[in-house]
C-alpha positions in Angstrom: 21.4 -46.8 33.2 21.0 -43.5 31.3 18.0 -41.6 32.5 15.4 -40.7 29.9 14.7 -37.2 28.8 11.2 -36.6 27.3 11.0 -33.8 24.8 7.6 -32.1 24.1 7.0 -29.1 21.8 4.6 -26.5 21.0 4.6 -23.3 18.8 6.8 -21.6 21.3 9.5 -24.2 21.4 10.6 -27.4 23.2 10.1 -28.4 26.8 12.4 -31.1 28.1 11.5 -33.3 31.1 14.2 -35.2 32.9 17.3 -34.9 35.1 19.1 -31.6 34.6 15.8 -29.8 33.8 13.4 -27.9 36.0 10.5 -29.7 37.5 7.8 -29.4 35.0 4.2 -28.4 35.9 1.5 -29.7 33.6 -1.6 -27.5 34.2 -4.7 -29.5 35.1 -7.4 -26.9 35.1 -8.9 -27.5 31.5 -11.0 -30.5 32.8 -14.7 -30.5 33.1 -14.5 -33.1 36.0 -15.9 -31.5 39.1 -16.1 -28.1 37.3 -19.9 -27.4 36.7 -19.5 -24.1 34.9 -16.8 -25.4 32.6 -19.0 -28.4 31.8 -21.9 -26.2 30.8 -19.7 -23.9 28.7 -18.2 -26.9 26.8 -21.7 -28.4 26.1 -22.5 -25.3 24.1 -18.9 -24.8 22.8 -18.4 -21.6 24.7 -14.5 -21.6 25.1 -14.1 -18.5 27.0 -13.2 -20.2 30.2 -10.9 -22.5 28.4 -8.9 -19.7 27.0 -8.8 -17.8 30.3 -7.7 -20.9 32.1 -5.0 -21.6 29.5 -3.5 -18.1 29.8 -3.7 -18.0 33.6 -2.0 -21.4 34.1 0.9 -20.5 31.8 1.2 -17.2 33.6 1.4 -19.2 36.9 4.2 -21.3 35.6 2.7 -24.3 33.7 5.2 -25.6 31.1 2.6 -27.9 29.5 -1.3 -27.8 29.5 -3.4 -30.9 30.0 -6.7 -30.8 27.9 -9.6 -32.9 28.8 -13.1 -32.6 27.2 -14.8 -35.8 28.4 -18.4 -35.2 29.3 -20.8 -38.3 29.3 -23.3 -38.1 26.4 -21.5 -35.5 24.4 -19.1 -35.7 21.3 -15.8 -35.8 23.0 -13.8 -35.9 19.6 -15.5 -32.6 18.6 -15.1 -30.8 21.9 -11.5 -31.9 22.4 -10.7 -30.7 18.9 -12.2 -27.3 19.6 -10.3 -27.0 22.9 -7.0 -27.9 21.2 -7.6 -25.2 18.5 -8.7 -22.5 20.9 -5.8 -23.1 23.4 -3.3 -22.8 20.6 -4.9 -19.3 19.8 -3.8 -17.9 23.2 -0.7 -19.8 24.5 2.3 -21.4 22.8 3.2 -24.2 25.4 3.2 -28.0 24.5 -0.1 -29.9 25.0 -1.0 -33.0 27.0 -4.1 -34.5 25.4 -6.1 -36.2 28.1 -8.3 -38.9 26.6 -8.4 -42.7 26.5 -10.9 -42.7 23.6 -9.2 -43.5 20.3 -11.8 -41.6 18.3 -11.1 -38.4 20.4 -7.4 -38.8 20.0 -7.6 -39.4 16.2 -9.5 -36.2 15.9 -7.6 -33.9 18.3 -3.9 -34.9 18.1 -3.4 -34.0 14.5 -4.7 -30.5 15.3 -1.9 -29.9 17.9 1.2 -28.0 16.9 4.3 -29.8 17.9 4.9 -33.0 19.8 2.2 -33.8 22.3 1.9 -36.0 25.4 -1.0 -38.5 25.4 -2.6 -39.0 28.9 -3.0 -41.9 29.3 -2.6 -45.8 28.9 -2.8 -48.3 31.6 -1.3 -51.8 31.8 -4.6 -53.3 30.9 -4.6 -55.3 27.6 -7.4 -53.3 26.0 -5.8 -50.0 26.8 -2.4 -51.1 25.4 -3.9 -52.6 22.3 -6.1 -49.6 21.5 -3.8 -46.7 22.3 -0.1 -47.5 21.9 -0.5 -47.9 18.0 -1.9 -44.3 18.0 0.9 -43.0 20.2 3.4 -44.5 17.8 1.6 -43.2 14.7 1.4 -39.6 16.0 5.1 -39.7 17.3 3.8 -38.6 20.7 5.0 -39.3 24.1 2.6 -41.1 26.5 1.8 -41.3 30.3 1.4 -44.9 31.6 -0.7 -45.5 34.6 0.7 -48.2 36.8 -2.5 -50.2 37.1 -3.8 -53.3 35.3 -7.0 -55.5 35.2 -6.6 -56.1 38.9 -7.1 -52.3 39.7 -4.8 -50.1 41.8 -2.5 -51.9 44.2 -1.0 -50.3 47.3 2.0 -52.7 46.8 4.9 -50.9 45.1 6.2 -54.2 43.4 2.7 -54.8 41.8 2.8 -51.2 40.6 6.3 -51.7 39.2 5.1 -54.9 37.4 2.4 -52.8 35.7 4.9 -50.1 34.8 7.2 -52.8 33.3 4.5 -54.1 31.1 3.8 -50.6 29.8 7.5 -49.8 29.0 8.0 -53.2 27.3 4.9 -53.1 25.2 5.7 -49.5 24.2 9.0 -50.7 23.0 7.3 -53.3 21.0 5.5 -50.5 19.1 8.7 -48.6 18.5 8.0 -46.0 21.2 11.3 -44.9 22.8 11.9 -45.1 26.5 12.4 -41.3 26.4 8.8 -41.0 25.3 7.2 -43.1 28.1 6.3 -41.3 31.4 5.0 -43.5 34.2 2.4 -42.4 36.7 2.9 -44.5 39.8 -0.5 -43.5 41.0 -1.4 -41.2 43.8 -4.2 -42.2 46.2 -5.9 -39.8 48.8 -4.1 -39.9 52.2 -7.6 -39.5 53.7 -8.4 -43.0 52.4 -5.0 -44.6 52.7 -2.7 -43.2 55.3 0.4 -44.9 53.5 -0.6 -43.6 50.1 2.3 -41.2 49.8 4.9 -43.7 51.2 3.8 -46.3 48.7 3.9 -43.8 45.9 7.4 -42.6 46.7 8.7 -46.1 46.9 7.1 -46.9 43.5 8.9 -43.8 42.0 12.2 -45.1 43.3 11.7 -48.5 42.0 10.6 -47.3 38.6 13.6 -44.8 38.3 15.9 -47.4 39.3 14.8 -50.2 37.0 13.7 -48.3 33.8 15.2 -44.8 34.0 12.0 -43.3 32.6 10.5 -40.1 33.8 7.7 -40.0 36.4 4.6 -37.9 36.8 1.4 -38.0 38.8 -1.9 -36.3 39.4 -0.7 -34.5 42.4 -4.0 -33.1 43.7 -5.4 -36.6 44.1 -3.3 -36.8 47.4 -5.3 -34.2 49.2 -8.7 -35.1 48.0 -11.2 -34.7 50.8 -8.8 -32.9 53.1 -8.6 -29.5 54.5 -5.7 -27.1 53.3 -5.4 -28.9 50.1 -2.8 -26.4 48.7 -0.5 -26.9 51.7 -0.7 -30.7 51.4 -0.2 -30.6 47.6 2.9 -28.3 47.9 4.5 -30.4 50.6 3.8 -33.6 48.6 5.2 -32.2 45.4 8.4 -31.2 47.3 8.8 -34.7 48.6 7.9 -36.3 45.3 10.6 -34.3 43.5 13.0 -35.4 46.1 12.0 -39.1 45.5 12.8 -38.7 41.8 9.6 -37.3 40.2 10.3 -34.7 37.5 6.8 -33.5 36.4 3.2 -33.5 37.7 -0.3 -32.8 36.6 -1.5 -30.2 39.1 -2.9 -26.6 39.4 -0.1 -24.2 39.0 
């Protein structure tokens, strides 16, 4: 099977994800979850921290930036749109638009320069039905999370089935295999000792059956653990050896 190559672009040019290309880091810092000061800044549309984090992550090696502006009770569409515009003012890398809200994607994605990555859909029917048409219309790439209505399984075969559903439904919407990146799901090792093993096996199965690219939220593995940086670095090395070629993490 020919392995997929996902091509994103920003004002500075193209970033290719896949075999024969460097492991690509997607910078995770522009996300209010767990960041009280950034949350307060976004509520009043103070985008100073957003710009600073964008520049710092690119300097540290991020090839793509993940942008999340989801704060309960606030206008995600307006905030995400403002974040997209302000990030483009200071860096030229491709963007990963992090929202599962159609209204926010409708507002923010057209403001992005180049071809974006949308983060994310799941194998749940409501997610596929609401989001895949938008991915197709915008000509974007998409991250598919390998869980369905039953939640997150620790069984690699169950995750594989969820990934299969995403790949097949994406194809039904005319979304090429090159434009689908599967997240096999990374669970904290503090809660499930075999979390990494299950994830690595899922990566292998996905790459073997579909040939699509694979990503993850790498910092999930060390949640609640000491020496998170060390754990994350070791995990990413092993994940790359298993076939993963990009990850959302702190560069």
